[in-house]
N, C-alpha and C positions, 0 to 999 in steps of 0.2 A: 859512272854514268856521266855524260857531258852535261856541262851546264845548259845547253841548248834544249836538251830532252828535259831537263828538271823544270824548265820554265815554260815548256811548249803549252802547258795547260792553261796558262794565263791568258793568251788572245782568244781561246774558245770560251772561258768564262766570260771574258769581256763582251763577246758576241751574244752570249746565252743571256746575260744581263740586260742587254738592249733589247733582245726579243721579249723578255719578260714586261717590258713597258707597252708591247703592242696590244691589240684587242685579245688576240688568242691568248697571248700570255698573262694577261690580267684574269681572264676567265678561268684559266688553269689554277692561278694562285688562289682564287675564290673557292674553287672546289677542294684544293689540297688544305687551306685554312682550317676548314670543319675537321677534316680527318686528323690532322696534326695536333689541333687542340684537344680533341678527344683522346688521343693517345698521351698527350701530356698531362692530362688529368691524373694518370697513374704512375708518373715520374715521382720518386722520393730520394732524398740522399743529400748530399753535400754539394756535388759539383755536377755541371751539365756543359756539353760541347756542342756548339752549333757549326755546322760545315756547310758553306754554301755561298754563292755570289749575289744572293737577294737578301734583303733585310725586311722586306714587307710582311714576312710571316713571324717575325721575331714576338710579336704580340701574342702569338699562340701558346709560347713556353713562358710567358712572365707570371702566369697566375699558377704555376705548378709548384710542387712542395719541395723545390730544390733551391738552396739559397745562394750559391756561386754560379754565374752564367758567364761562359767563356765562348768566343768565336774565333774559328780558324780562318785565315786568309791566305791564299796561294802567294808564294814569293813574286814579287812585282806587281801584284794587284794595287795596291795604294799607289804606287808610282804611275801605273797606267792611267788612274783615275786622275791624277793631278795633270800630266801631259795631255789628256783628252778635255780637260776642263770639266769634268763631271764632278758634281759635289760628292763627298765621301758619305757612304751610308753607314757609317760607325754608329753605334748606339752608347750613349754615355753610361748605361746601366749594365753593359756587357763588355768587359775587358777582351780586347782583340789581340792576336800575336799571328806572326808568319810563320808558316811551316808546311810541310807536305803531307797529305793525309796518309801516304804510306810509310811515313817516317815521323811520328809524332814524337817531339820532345818530353814526354810524359812517363811516369813510371808505371809498372804494371798495377793493375787493379785500383787506378786513381780516380777514374770516372763513374758515375752512376747513371748517366743518361747520354746518348749522343743522336743527333738529328742530322743526317746527311741529306741535304737538298739538292739534288741534281749535280752532284759532285764526282760520283763514280764514272759518270759519262766522259768527264774531261780528265780522269786520272789514267796515267800511263800504265799503272798496273792495279787494275779494280780489285783483283782478288788479293794483292798484297795489302791494298788499303782496308779491305774488309778483316784481313787478318790482324791489322794493326789496331782496328777498332776493338776487336775481340781481346787483344792484349791489354789494352788500357781500362776496359769495361771491368767492374768488380762483379762478383758473384750476384746475380739478381738484377744486374743493371739492364737497362732497356736500350734498344737500337731501333730508330725509325728512319727508313730509307724511302726517299721520294725519287724515282726514276722515270724515264721514259721507255715504253714497250716497243721494241723493235718489230713485233708481229702485229702491227696496225698500220693505218695510213700515215701516222706520224713516222712510223718506220720507213715507209716509202719516201716521205719527204726528206729524211735523213740520207737517202740515197741520191736524192736530187741534190742535196747540200754538197755533195762531193765534187760536183762540176762547177759550182758557183759559190760567191761569196753569201753565206746565209748564216743565220742564227744558230742553225744545227751543224755548221762546218766544223769538221775535226772532232765531232763527238762520237764516241762508240757507245751504242746503246746495249744494256746488258738485260738479257731476258730474266722474267722473274723465276723460272724453272732453274736456272743456273744459279742465281742468287739463293735459291732454297737449298740447293745441294751444297754451296759454299757453307751456308749457315749451319746446316746440319752436322757437317763435318767439324765445324768450330765448337760445336756444343751448344747451339740455340734451340729455344723452343719458339716456333714461329707461329704467329696467329695467322688466320685466313688472309690472303692477299686480296686488296681492295683496288678494284679497277676504277678509272674515271677518265675524264677528257674524252668523250665520244664525238665532240664535234669535229669538223673538218680542219685538216691541219693549215689551210689556207683560208683567208677571209672571202667568204663568198656570198653573194645577194642574190634575189630573184628567185627563179623557179627551183634552181638546183638546190638552194638552202632550204626552201619549203619541201621539197621532195625528200631530203636528207633528214628532216626534223623529226617525221614519224620514225623512220629506221633508227635514229639517235636515241629517241625515247625508249624504244623497245630493247635496244642494246642495254642501255642504263638500267632499265628495271630488272633485268635478269642477271646483271653484271658479268656479261659475256667477256671472256679474256681477251678482247681485241680493243680495250680502250687506249688511247694514246699514252697514259700515264698510269703508273700504280704506286700504292703505298704499302710498305711491309713494316710490320712491327714484330720484333723479336726480343726475346728475354734470354740472357745468358744464364746457363744452368749453374748452379752452386754445388759444385762437388764436395761433400763433407765425409771425411774419414770417421767412421763409427767403430768403436771397439767391439769385438765380437764376445759377448757375455755368455755364449752356449758353454755348458760344462764338458770338459773334454774327458772321454772315458780312456782309462789306461789299462791296456789289455795284461791279462795275468799278474794283477796287482795283488800283493801280499804284504801282510803286516809285518813290521819289523818287531823282533822280540826285544822286550824291554825288561831289564833287571830291576826288581825292587829290593832294597835293603831289608834285611830281617830285623825287626825291633825286638830286643830283648828287655824285660823289665824284671825288677826283683820285688819280692814280696817284703 
């Protein structure tokens, strides 16, 4: 694959990172923070990997029961920060390395938890990236995915972003149903999908926002699957080979004759 394709995800992540600094992006991060922190309470093991262009949610995994935290950055992400004059958001408590999500330089079964925060949308091969996460996760490891919902008003904004330079430009939303199918094939147990972000994708004020507020509260109360984003938590099944201790019956089994020596004794 050409190098241009390998680094095409970097501008998308850059624009998405700038969008998270807006009012709508900040509201979404606040909603996701509670869900990710709740899932991180069940993390345990030695190694955790954070994948995403935002560092504002890193506090959600600091209190989990995992000692070593690592962060994955797409190739060219640090260089783009330096060229644009944006301060690097690296965390001194979290070691970072550059690699592609669909080609992690890690051995099999080496991670205990992975958090993928809006990285599948910028990936060239989201299914391959998910397969790579399954490869490096150990049995019983947890995977948390934060993604945008294409079947929502935010999905309509993604269509609008195809014609103009926007924070959602060059992003490909993956539906929760498709992710559930991929995770099932890879051997994951998936918890119920949690939808959120029922706000309008654009900042609106006045009567339109007031009219939408009642509809938003109704949709959020019943968790209708039309939220702008969703969070999926999955656990990789641990396949253990157990010995078969059942007694096998042998048909027509006969006892083999045994010769006993005759003992002679003298009086």
